[in-house]
C-alpha atoms as an extended CHARMM CRD file, in Angstrom:
* protein
*
       222  EXT
         1         1  MET       CA            162.9250000000      255.6300000000      161.8130000000  PROA      1               0.0000000000
         2         2  THR       CA            161.5780000000      254.2840000000      158.6440000000  PROA      2               0.0000000000
         3         3  GLU       CA            158.6480000000      252.0790000000      159.1730000000  PROA      3               0.0000000000
         4         4  GLU       CA            158.9710000000      248.5950000000      157.5260000000  PROA      4               0.0000000000
         5         5  THR       CA            156.0590000000      247.0850000000      155.8370000000  PROA      5               0.0000000000
         6         6  PRO       CA            155.4420000000      243.7570000000      157.4190000000  PROA      6               0.0000000000
         7         7  GLY       CA            154.9800000000      240.6430000000      155.2110000000  PROA      7               0.0000000000
         8         8  PHE       CA            157.1140000000      241.4820000000      152.1200000000  PROA      8               0.0000000000
         9         9  ASP       CA            160.4780000000      240.0920000000      153.1190000000  PROA      9               0.0000000000
        10        10  GLU       CA            159.3460000000      237.4330000000      155.4430000000  PROA      10              0.0000000000
        11        11  LYS       CA            158.6280000000      233.9520000000      154.1580000000  PROA      11              0.0000000000
        12        12  PRO       CA            155.2670000000      232.5120000000      154.9160000000  PROA      12              0.0000000000
        13        13  ASP       CA            155.0910000000      229.9840000000      157.5990000000  PROA      13              0.0000000000
        14        14  VAL       CA            155.4540000000      226.3910000000      156.3750000000  PROA      14              0.0000000000
        15        15  PRO       CA            153.9320000000      223.6050000000      158.4060000000  PROA      15              0.0000000000
        16        16  SER       CA            156.3880000000      221.3360000000      160.0760000000  PROA      16              0.0000000000
        17        17  GLY       CA            157.2540000000      218.1560000000      158.0410000000  PROA      17              0.0000000000
        18        18  ALA       CA            156.4320000000      219.7400000000      154.7030000000  PROA      18              0.0000000000
        19        19  THR       CA            159.1030000000      220.6840000000      152.1600000000  PROA      19              0.0000000000
        20        20  SER       CA            159.2190000000      223.4230000000      149.7130000000  PROA      20              0.0000000000
        21        21  ASP       CA            158.5470000000      221.0270000000      146.8820000000  PROA      21              0.0000000000
        22        22  ASP       CA            155.2690000000      220.0750000000      148.4610000000  PROA      22              0.0000000000
        23        23  ALA       CA            154.2850000000      223.6030000000      148.5110000000  PROA      23              0.0000000000
        24        24  GLU       CA            154.7380000000      223.9610000000      144.7470000000  PROA      24              0.0000000000
        25        25  PRO       CA            151.8900000000      222.7980000000      142.5590000000  PROA      25              0.0000000000
        26        26  LYS       CA            152.4870000000      219.4560000000      140.7400000000  PROA      26              0.0000000000
        27        27  ALA       CA            152.2840000000      219.1660000000      136.9630000000  PROA      27              0.0000000000
        28        28  ALA       CA            149.4670000000      217.1300000000      135.4650000000  PROA      28              0.0000000000
        29        29  PRO       CA            150.5810000000      213.6000000000      134.4100000000  PROA      29              0.0000000000
        30        30  SER       CA            151.0270000000      213.1480000000      130.6740000000  PROA      30              0.0000000000
        31        31  SER       CA            149.0210000000      210.4700000000      128.9130000000  PROA      31              0.0000000000
        32        32  GLU       CA            151.5260000000      207.8020000000      127.6990000000  PROA      32              0.0000000000
        33        33  GLY       CA            149.0100000000      205.0740000000      126.6150000000  PROA      33              0.0000000000
        34        34  ALA       CA            149.1320000000      203.8370000000      122.9770000000  PROA      34              0.0000000000
        35        35  SER       CA            146.2870000000      204.4670000000      120.5740000000  PROA      35              0.0000000000
        36        36  PRO       CA            143.7470000000      201.6770000000      119.7580000000  PROA      36              0.0000000000
        37        37  ALA       CA            145.0840000000      201.4110000000      116.1860000000  PROA      37              0.0000000000
        38        38  GLY       CA            148.5650000000      200.6710000000      117.4850000000  PROA      38              0.0000000000
        39        39  ASP       CA            147.2590000000      197.9580000000      119.7990000000  PROA      39              0.0000000000
        40        40  ALA       CA            145.4040000000      196.2360000000      116.9150000000  PROA      40              0.0000000000
        41        41  ASN       CA            148.4840000000      196.2410000000      114.6910000000  PROA      41              0.0000000000
        42        42  ALA       CA            150.6440000000      194.7620000000      117.4590000000  PROA      42              0.0000000000
        43        43  ALA       CA            148.0680000000      192.0260000000      118.1180000000  PROA      43              0.0000000000
        44        44  ALA       CA            147.8600000000      191.1930000000      114.4020000000  PROA      44              0.0000000000
        45        45  VAL       CA            151.6260000000      190.8700000000      114.1540000000  PROA      45              0.0000000000
        46        46  GLN       CA            151.6870000000      188.6200000000      117.2030000000  PROA      46              0.0000000000
        47        47  VAL       CA            148.9050000000      186.4020000000      115.8100000000  PROA      47              0.0000000000
        48        48  ALA       CA            150.7000000000      186.1410000000      112.4480000000  PROA      48              0.0000000000
        49        49  GLY       CA            153.8830000000      185.0560000000      114.2000000000  PROA      49              0.0000000000
        50        50  LEU       CA            152.0730000000      182.4400000000      116.2510000000  PROA      50              0.0000000000
        51        51  THR       CA            150.2880000000      181.1590000000      113.1300000000  PROA      51              0.0000000000
        52        52  ALA       CA            153.5910000000      180.7830000000      111.3050000000  PROA      52              0.0000000000
        53        53  GLN       CA            155.0770000000      178.9010000000      114.2390000000  PROA      53              0.0000000000
        54        54  LEU       CA            152.0030000000      176.6470000000      114.3840000000  PROA      54              0.0000000000
        55        55  ASP       CA            152.3110000000      175.8760000000      110.6560000000  PROA      55              0.0000000000
        56        56  GLN       CA            155.9670000000      174.9770000000      111.1370000000  PROA      56              0.0000000000
        57        57  VAL       CA            155.0910000000      172.6910000000      114.0400000000  PROA      57              0.0000000000
        58        58  ARG       CA            152.3320000000      171.0270000000      112.0010000000  PROA      58              0.0000000000
        59        59  THR       CA            154.6930000000      170.4990000000      109.0620000000  PROA      59              0.0000000000
        60        60  ALA       CA            157.3520000000      168.9890000000      111.3110000000  PROA      60              0.0000000000
        61        61  LEU       CA            154.7250000000      166.7820000000      112.9780000000  PROA      61              0.0000000000
        62        62  GLY       CA            153.4940000000      165.5560000000      109.5920000000  PROA      62              0.0000000000
        63        63  GLU       CA            157.0350000000      164.7140000000      108.4960000000  PROA      63              0.0000000000
        64        64  ARG       CA            157.7860000000      162.8500000000      111.7160000000  PROA      64              0.0000000000
        65        65  THR       CA            154.4680000000      160.9750000000      111.4440000000  PROA      65              0.0000000000
        66        66  ALA       CA            155.2610000000      159.9430000000      107.8610000000  PROA      66              0.0000000000
        67        67  ASP       CA            158.7260000000      158.8010000000      108.9390000000  PROA      67              0.0000000000
        68        68  LEU       CA            157.2240000000      156.7590000000      111.7610000000  PROA      68              0.0000000000
        69        69  GLN       CA            154.6670000000      155.1420000000      109.4620000000  PROA      69              0.0000000000
        70        70  ARG       CA            157.3770000000      154.2880000000      106.9480000000  PROA      70              0.0000000000
        71        71  LEU       CA            159.5410000000      152.7600000000      109.6760000000  PROA      71              0.0000000000
        72        72  GLN       CA            156.6040000000      150.7380000000      110.9450000000  PROA      72              0.0000000000
        73        73  ALA       CA            155.8640000000      149.4380000000      107.4400000000  PROA      73              0.0000000000
        74        74  GLU       CA            159.5190000000      148.5190000000      106.9050000000  PROA      74              0.0000000000
        75        75  TYR       CA            159.6150000000      146.7530000000      110.2650000000  PROA      75              0.0000000000
        76        76  GLN       CA            156.4710000000      144.7670000000      109.4790000000  PROA      76              0.0000000000
        77        77  ASN       CA            157.9000000000      143.7610000000      106.0990000000  PROA      77              0.0000000000
        78        78  TYR       CA            161.1380000000      142.7630000000      107.8100000000  PROA      78              0.0000000000
        79        79  ARG       CA            159.2830000000      140.6330000000      110.3480000000  PROA      79              0.0000000000
        80        80  ARG       CA            157.2500000000      138.9040000000      107.6200000000  PROA      80              0.0000000000
        81        81  ARG       CA            160.3940000000      138.2830000000      105.5680000000  PROA      81              0.0000000000
        82        82  VAL       CA            162.2550000000      136.8690000000      108.5740000000  PROA      82              0.0000000000
        83        83  GLU       CA            159.3050000000      134.6420000000      109.4760000000  PROA      83              0.0000000000
        84        84  ARG       CA            159.0050000000      133.4380000000      105.8870000000  PROA      84              0.0000000000
        85        85  ASP       CA            162.7260000000      132.7010000000      105.7180000000  PROA      85              0.0000000000
        86        86  ARG       CA            162.5650000000      130.9000000000      109.0610000000  PROA      86              0.0000000000
        87        87  ILE       CA            159.7280000000      128.6680000000      107.8380000000  PROA      87              0.0000000000
        88        88  THR       CA            161.5710000000      127.9850000000      104.5630000000  PROA      88              0.0000000000
        89        89  VAL       CA            164.7670000000      127.0290000000      106.3670000000  PROA      89              0.0000000000
        90        90  LYS       CA            162.8080000000      124.7800000000      108.7110000000  PROA      90              0.0000000000
        91        91  GLU       CA            161.0420000000      123.0560000000      105.8010000000  PROA      91              0.0000000000
        92        92  ILE       CA            164.3360000000      122.5270000000      103.9770000000  PROA      92              0.0000000000
        93        93  ALA       CA            165.9180000000      121.0100000000      107.0920000000  PROA      93              0.0000000000
        94        94  ILE       CA            162.9610000000      118.6390000000      107.6240000000  PROA      94              0.0000000000
        95        95  ALA       CA            162.9210000000      117.7010000000      103.9320000000  PROA      95              0.0000000000
        96        96  ASN       CA            166.6310000000      116.8760000000      104.0250000000  PROA      96              0.0000000000
        97        97  LEU       CA            166.1750000000      114.7420000000      107.1250000000  PROA      97              0.0000000000
        98        98  LEU       CA            163.2270000000      112.8450000000      105.6350000000  PROA      98              0.0000000000
        99        99  SER       CA            165.1530000000      112.2980000000      102.3990000000  PROA      99              0.0000000000
       100       100  GLU       CA            167.9020000000      110.5870000000      104.3880000000  PROA      100             0.0000000000
       101       101  LEU       CA            165.2920000000      108.3030000000      105.9890000000  PROA      101             0.0000000000
       102       102  LEU       CA            163.7780000000      107.0960000000      102.6970000000  PROA      102             0.0000000000
       103       103  PRO       CA            166.2050000000      104.1630000000      102.2190000000  PROA      103             0.0000000000
       104       104  VAL       CA            165.4080000000      103.0020000000      105.7640000000  PROA      104             0.0000000000
       105       105  LEU       CA            161.6760000000      103.1870000000      105.0180000000  PROA      105             0.0000000000
       106       106  ASP       CA            162.2640000000      101.1770000000      101.8290000000  PROA      106             0.0000000000
       107       107  ASP       CA            163.9970000000       98.4610000000      103.8600000000  PROA      107             0.0000000000
       108       108  ILE       CA            161.0770000000       98.4290000000      106.2940000000  PROA      108             0.0000000000
       109       109  GLY       CA            158.6380000000       98.0680000000      103.4070000000  PROA      109             0.0000000000
       110       110  ARG       CA            160.5500000000       95.1460000000      101.8810000000  PROA      110             0.0000000000
       111       111  ALA       CA            160.8010000000       93.4630000000      105.2680000000  PROA      111             0.0000000000
       112       112  ARG       CA            157.0240000000       93.8250000000      105.6710000000  PROA      112             0.0000000000
       113       113  GLU       CA            156.3920000000       92.2850000000      102.2500000000  PROA      113             0.0000000000
       114       114  HSD       CA            158.5440000000       89.2720000000      103.0890000000  PROA      114             0.0000000000
       115       115  GLY       CA            157.0250000000       88.8170000000      106.5460000000  PROA      115             0.0000000000
       116       116  GLU       CA            160.2290000000       89.6730000000      108.3360000000  PROA      116             0.0000000000
       117       117  LEU       CA            158.8040000000       92.6180000000      110.2890000000  PROA      117             0.0000000000
       118       118  VAL       CA            158.3680000000       90.9020000000      113.6580000000  PROA      118             0.0000000000
       119       119  GLY       CA            159.3510000000       91.3210000000      117.2720000000  PROA      119             0.0000000000
       120       120  GLY       CA            161.2010000000       94.3690000000      118.4570000000  PROA      120             0.0000000000
       121       121  PHE       CA            162.1810000000       95.3140000000      114.9090000000  PROA      121             0.0000000000
       122       122  LYS       CA            158.4890000000       95.7000000000      114.0580000000  PROA      122             0.0000000000
       123       123  SER       CA            157.9190000000       98.0460000000      117.0050000000  PROA      123             0.0000000000
       124       124  VAL       CA            160.9100000000      100.2140000000      116.0880000000  PROA      124             0.0000000000
       125       125  ALA       CA            159.9060000000      100.3060000000      112.4210000000  PROA      125             0.0000000000
       126       126  GLU       CA            156.3350000000      101.3350000000      113.1840000000  PROA      126             0.0000000000
       127       127  SER       CA            157.5450000000      104.0430000000      115.5690000000  PROA      127             0.0000000000
       128       128  LEU       CA            159.8440000000      105.4240000000      112.8820000000  PROA      128             0.0000000000
       129       129  GLU       CA            157.0390000000      105.4580000000      110.3220000000  PROA      129             0.0000000000
       130       130  THR       CA            154.7510000000      107.2420000000      112.8120000000  PROA      130             0.0000000000
       131       131  VAL       CA            157.3430000000      109.9310000000      113.5550000000  PROA      131             0.0000000000
       132       132  ALA       CA            157.9820000000      110.4660000000      109.8210000000  PROA      132             0.0000000000
       133       133  ALA       CA            154.2510000000      110.8370000000      109.1970000000  PROA      133             0.0000000000
       134       134  LYS       CA            153.9350000000      113.3730000000      112.0250000000  PROA      134             0.0000000000
       135       135  MET       CA            156.7430000000      115.4010000000      110.4500000000  PROA      135             0.0000000000
       136       136  GLY       CA            154.6840000000      115.6070000000      107.2480000000  PROA      136             0.0000000000
       137       137  LEU       CA            156.0340000000      112.7410000000      105.1210000000  PROA      137             0.0000000000
       138       138  GLN       CA            153.4070000000      111.3880000000      102.7100000000  PROA      138             0.0000000000
       139       139  GLN       CA            153.6730000000      108.2710000000      100.5700000000  PROA      139             0.0000000000
       140       140  PHE       CA            152.0560000000      108.1040000000       97.1240000000  PROA      140             0.0000000000
       141       141  GLY       CA            151.8110000000      105.7430000000       94.1670000000  PROA      141             0.0000000000
       142       142  LYS       CA            149.0780000000      103.1400000000       93.6430000000  PROA      142             0.0000000000
       143       143  GLU       CA            148.4680000000      100.4610000000       91.0810000000  PROA      143             0.0000000000
       144       144  GLY       CA            145.8590000000      101.3260000000       88.4920000000  PROA      144             0.0000000000
       145       145  GLU       CA            146.2860000000      105.1170000000       88.5940000000  PROA      145             0.0000000000
       146       146  PRO       CA            147.1110000000      107.0160000000       85.3800000000  PROA      146             0.0000000000
       147       147  PHE       CA            150.7780000000      107.5990000000       84.7150000000  PROA      147             0.0000000000
       148       148  ASP       CA            151.8720000000      111.1690000000       85.5110000000  PROA      148             0.0000000000
       149       149  PRO       CA            155.4500000000      112.0220000000       84.5370000000  PROA      149             0.0000000000
       150       150  MET       CA            155.4780000000      114.7780000000       87.1710000000  PROA      150             0.0000000000
       151       151  ILE       CA            155.2210000000      112.2880000000       90.0420000000  PROA      151             0.0000000000
       152       152  HSD       CA            155.9840000000      108.9120000000       88.4360000000  PROA      152             0.0000000000
       153       153  GLU       CA            159.1650000000      107.4430000000       87.0160000000  PROA      153             0.0000000000
       154       154  ALA       CA            158.5900000000      104.5690000000       84.5820000000  PROA      154             0.0000000000
       155       155  LEU       CA            161.1500000000      101.7830000000       84.9750000000  PROA      155             0.0000000000
       156       156  MET       CA            159.2580000000       99.1260000000       83.0210000000  PROA      156             0.0000000000
       157       157  HSD       CA            157.0060000000       99.3510000000       79.9800000000  PROA      157             0.0000000000
       158       158  SER       CA            154.5340000000       96.9430000000       78.4210000000  PROA      158             0.0000000000
       159       159  TYR       CA            151.2690000000       96.7590000000       76.4690000000  PROA      159             0.0000000000
       160       160  ALA       CA            147.9740000000       95.5330000000       77.8630000000  PROA      160             0.0000000000
       161       161  PRO       CA            144.6110000000       94.9780000000       76.1700000000  PROA      161             0.0000000000
       162       162  ASP       CA            142.6160000000       96.0370000000       79.2280000000  PROA      162             0.0000000000
       163       163  VAL       CA            143.8960000000       99.6260000000       79.5800000000  PROA      163             0.0000000000
       164       164  THR       CA            142.7570000000      102.6870000000       77.6580000000  PROA      164             0.0000000000
       165       165  GLU       CA            145.6210000000      104.9850000000       78.6640000000  PROA      165             0.0000000000
       166       166  THR       CA            149.1430000000      104.7530000000       80.0420000000  PROA      166             0.0000000000
       167       167  THR       CA            148.5660000000      103.2140000000       83.4660000000  PROA      167             0.0000000000
       168       168  CYS       CA            150.7190000000      102.2930000000       86.4610000000  PROA      168             0.0000000000
       169       169  VAL       CA            150.3280000000       98.5090000000       86.7170000000  PROA      169             0.0000000000
       170       170  ALA       CA            152.9540000000       97.9190000000       89.4230000000  PROA      170             0.0000000000
       171       171  ILE       CA            154.6070000000      100.0720000000       92.0860000000  PROA      171             0.0000000000
       172       172  LEU       CA            158.2620000000       99.1140000000       92.2160000000  PROA      172             0.0000000000
       173       173  GLN       CA            159.1510000000      101.7910000000       94.7730000000  PROA      173             0.0000000000
       174       174  PRO       CA            156.6910000000      104.1920000000       96.4280000000  PROA      174             0.0000000000
       175       175  GLY       CA            157.0840000000      107.9290000000       96.0550000000  PROA      175             0.0000000000
       176       176  TYR       CA            157.2970000000      110.3850000000       98.9440000000  PROA      176             0.0000000000
       177       177  LYS       CA            156.4990000000      114.0540000000       99.3270000000  PROA      177             0.0000000000
       178       178  PHE       CA            156.7050000000      116.6440000000      102.0770000000  PROA      178             0.0000000000
       179       179  GLY       CA            154.1180000000      119.3810000000      101.7480000000  PROA      179             0.0000000000
       180       180  GLU       CA            154.4170000000      120.6020000000       98.1670000000  PROA      180             0.0000000000
       181       181  ARG       CA            157.9120000000      119.1380000000       97.7450000000  PROA      181             0.0000000000
       182       182  ASN       CA            158.3460000000      115.8420000000       95.9170000000  PROA      182             0.0000000000
       183       183  LEU       CA            161.1830000000      114.0990000000       97.7190000000  PROA      183             0.0000000000
       184       184  ARG       CA            161.1820000000      111.1440000000       95.3400000000  PROA      184             0.0000000000
       185       185  PRO       CA            158.9800000000      110.0790000000       92.4100000000  PROA      185             0.0000000000
       186       186  ALA       CA            157.1560000000      106.7840000000       92.5290000000  PROA      186             0.0000000000
       187       187  ARG       CA            159.0550000000      104.2360000000       90.4380000000  PROA      187             0.0000000000
       188       188  VAL       CA            156.4950000000      102.2060000000       88.5440000000  PROA      188             0.0000000000
       189       189  ALA       CA            155.8760000000       99.7430000000       85.7260000000  PROA      189             0.0000000000
       190       190  VAL       CA            153.4890000000      101.1200000000       83.1170000000  PROA      190             0.0000000000
       191       191  ALA       CA            151.2920000000       99.5560000000       80.4880000000  PROA      191             0.0000000000
       192       192  GLU       CA            149.9180000000      101.1670000000       77.3520000000  PROA      192             0.0000000000
       193       193  PRO       CA            147.0350000000      100.0800000000       75.1260000000  PROA      193             0.0000000000
       194       194  GLN       CA            148.0590000000       97.7070000000       72.3650000000  PROA      194             0.0000000000
       195       195  PRO       CA            148.8780000000       99.6190000000       69.1710000000  PROA      195             0.0000000000
       196       196  GLY       CA            146.1300000000       98.0420000000       66.9870000000  PROA      196             0.0000000000
       197       197  ALA       CA            143.5140000000       97.5910000000       69.6820000000  PROA      197             0.0000000000
       198       198  THR       CA            141.6760000000      100.8630000000       69.0630000000  PROA      198             0.0000000000
       199       199  GLN       CA            141.4770000000      100.4480000000       65.2920000000  PROA      199             0.0000000000
       200       200  ALA       CA            140.3740000000       96.8180000000       65.6370000000  PROA      200             0.0000000000
       201       201  ASP       CA            137.5810000000       97.8570000000       67.9970000000  PROA      201             0.0000000000
       202       202  LYS       CA            136.4090000000      100.4890000000       65.5210000000  PROA      202             0.0000000000
       203       203  GLY       CA            136.4500000000       97.9140000000       62.7160000000  PROA      203             0.0000000000
       204       204  ASP       CA            134.4210000000       95.4350000000       64.7260000000  PROA      204             0.0000000000
       205       205  SER       CA            131.8780000000       98.1240000000       65.5170000000  PROA      205             0.0000000000
       206       206  THR       CA            131.5360000000       99.0240000000       61.8250000000  PROA      206             0.0000000000
       207       207  GLU       CA            131.0850000000       95.4000000000       60.7460000000  PROA      207             0.0000000000
       208       208  SER       CA            128.4850000000       94.8990000000       63.4600000000  PROA      208             0.0000000000
       209       209  ALA       CA            126.5780000000       97.9500000000       62.3130000000  PROA      209             0.0000000000
       210       210  ASP       CA            126.6630000000       96.7600000000       58.6740000000  PROA      210             0.0000000000
       211       211  GLY       CA            125.4170000000       93.2950000000       59.6560000000  PROA      211             0.0000000000
       212       212  ASN       CA            122.5500000000       94.7930000000       61.6070000000  PROA      212             0.0000000000
       213       213  GLY       CA            121.7090000000       96.9280000000       58.6480000000  PROA      213             0.0000000000
       214       214  LYS       CA            121.3740000000       93.8840000000       56.3780000000  PROA      214             0.0000000000
       215       215  GLU       CA            119.3040000000       91.9830000000       58.8790000000  PROA      215             0.0000000000
       216       216  ASN       CA            116.9850000000       94.9190000000       59.5280000000  PROA      216             0.0000000000
       217       217  GLY       CA            116.5650000000       95.7820000000       55.8800000000  PROA      217             0.0000000000
       218       218  GLY       CA            113.3620000000       95.5210000000       53.8360000000  PROA      218             0.0000000000
       219       219  PRO       CA            111.7860000000       92.2280000000       52.6320000000  PROA      219             0.0000000000
       220       220  GLU       CA            113.6080000000       90.3440000000       49.9180000000  PROA      220             0.0000000000
       221       221  GLU       CA            112.0910000000       90.3890000000       46.4820000000  PROA      221             0.0000000000
       222       222  GLY       CA            110.5870000000       87.1000000000       45.4310000000  PROA      222             0.0000000000
């Protein structure tokens, strides 16, 4: 018999639970990490992208802020315009109402001048005048004040020796105003200086000066 050499054809004993793959040596893991230069480039690109996005956000924020400021300014102007128009409309309405009351106030004034403002009529008249004054009605026009064509209306004209300029010598109908609005001019009688009064005064002054000069002159020759 041929003698077999033990160990050549037989497989080595493998421990229980282990596979043939475990018995083979494993390959060394390959290094898959990126280089430092690649990491820096990727970070730079990312930062550039974020910077661009931030600039876009800042630009959009600036535009929205400008729009908001413009809207606020327009709203404030609108509010001021509405308030101004409201005050103007209110003043016009009050002025119209007071203008309608002027004939009644004239009747009250004439009744007072004639002594007819008595009893209950006096109380009502005074209450009406008080309410009109509270609403802003002001009466103007006095005797002796200079004539102003902006607030006076001359109905009568005369000459007087005791005035040096055109003067209101009688108030025929008082004027009224509301705030800066003249509701009605004061109707007055005016007097002007007499045409020759100024020249006559100058002549008298000259003659007086000449007379004084003769009296104060030097001694007469004998």
